[in-house]
C-alpha positions as CSV (number, residue, x, y, z in Angstrom):
1,X,205.2,362.6,113.3
2,X,205.8,359.3,111.7
3,X,204.6,358.9,108.1
4,X,205.0,356.0,105.8
5,X,205.7,357.1,102.2
6,X,204.3,355.1,99.4
7,X,205.5,356.4,96.0
8,X,207.5,355.6,92.9
9,X,208.7,359.2,92.9
10,X,209.9,359.5,96.4
11,X,213.2,361.3,95.3
12,X,210.9,364.4,94.3
13,X,209.8,364.9,97.9
14,X,212.3,363.4,100.4
15,X,214.1,366.7,100.9
16,X,210.9,368.4,101.6
17,X,209.8,365.9,104.2
18,X,213.1,366.5,106.0
19,X,212.6,370.2,105.9
20,X,209.2,369.7,107.5
21,X,210.9,367.5,110.2
22,X,208.9,364.5,109.2
23,X,210.1,361.1,110.0
24,X,209.5,358.4,107.4
25,X,209.0,354.9,108.8
26,X,208.0,351.5,107.4
27,X,206.2,350.2,110.4
28,X,203.5,351.7,112.6
29,X,203.1,355.1,110.9
30,X,200.6,357.8,112.2
31,X,199.7,358.6,108.5
32,X,200.5,357.3,105.2
33,X,201.6,359.7,102.4
34,X,200.6,358.4,98.9
35,X,202.4,360.5,96.4
36,X,201.5,359.4,92.9
37,X,198.4,358.2,91.1
38,X,195.4,356.1,91.7
39,X,197.5,352.9,91.8
40,X,199.7,354.4,94.5
41,X,196.7,355.2,96.6
42,X,195.4,351.7,96.2
43,X,198.8,350.2,97.0
44,X,199.1,352.3,100.1
45,X,195.7,351.1,101.5
46,X,196.8,347.4,100.7
47,X,200.1,347.9,102.5
48,X,198.7,350.0,105.5
49,X,195.1,349.1,105.9
50,X,193.1,351.5,108.2
51,X,195.9,354.0,108.7
52,X,194.9,357.5,107.7
53,X,196.0,358.5,104.2
54,X,197.2,361.8,102.7
55,X,197.0,361.6,99.0
56,X,199.1,363.9,96.9
57,X,198.3,363.4,93.2
58,X,201.3,363.5,91.0
59,X,201.6,362.5,87.4
60,X,204.5,362.8,85.1
61,X,202.3,363.1,82.1
62,X,199.8,365.6,83.6
63,X,201.0,369.2,83.0
64,X,198.6,370.5,85.7
65,X,200.1,368.3,88.5
66,X,202.9,370.3,89.9
67,X,205.3,368.9,92.7
68,X,205.8,372.6,93.7
69,X,202.7,372.7,95.8
70,X,203.6,369.6,97.9
71,X,205.0,371.2,100.9
72,X,202.1,373.6,101.3
73,X,199.4,370.8,100.7
74,X,201.2,368.4,103.1
75,X,201.5,371.0,105.8
76,X,197.8,372.0,105.5
77,X,196.8,368.3,105.6
78,X,198.8,367.6,108.8
79,X,197.5,370.8,110.5
80,X,193.9,370.0,109.7
81,X,193.5,366.2,110.3
82,X,189.7,366.3,110.1
C-alpha cells in the first residue's frame, strides 16, 4: 500500500507506519494520510486532488486528541475503504 503523508507532525507516526508495513510516497499514492487539523486536510486535497483521503485529526492543543489511537484508526480505515 502506497500512502502519501501530509502532516506537520509526521515524526509522531512514521514508526507506526513502518510497523503497519505502509510505504510512504510522494507521487502516485493509493491514499493520502492527512494527520493534523483542518488546514492539513485542505492542503492534502490541494496537493493530491481526487486521491482518497484518510483524515486523522491531531491537535497539540486539544487534550482529547490522542495520537495513541492512530494505529487502530488507520488499520480500520485501510481494512474498510467504503
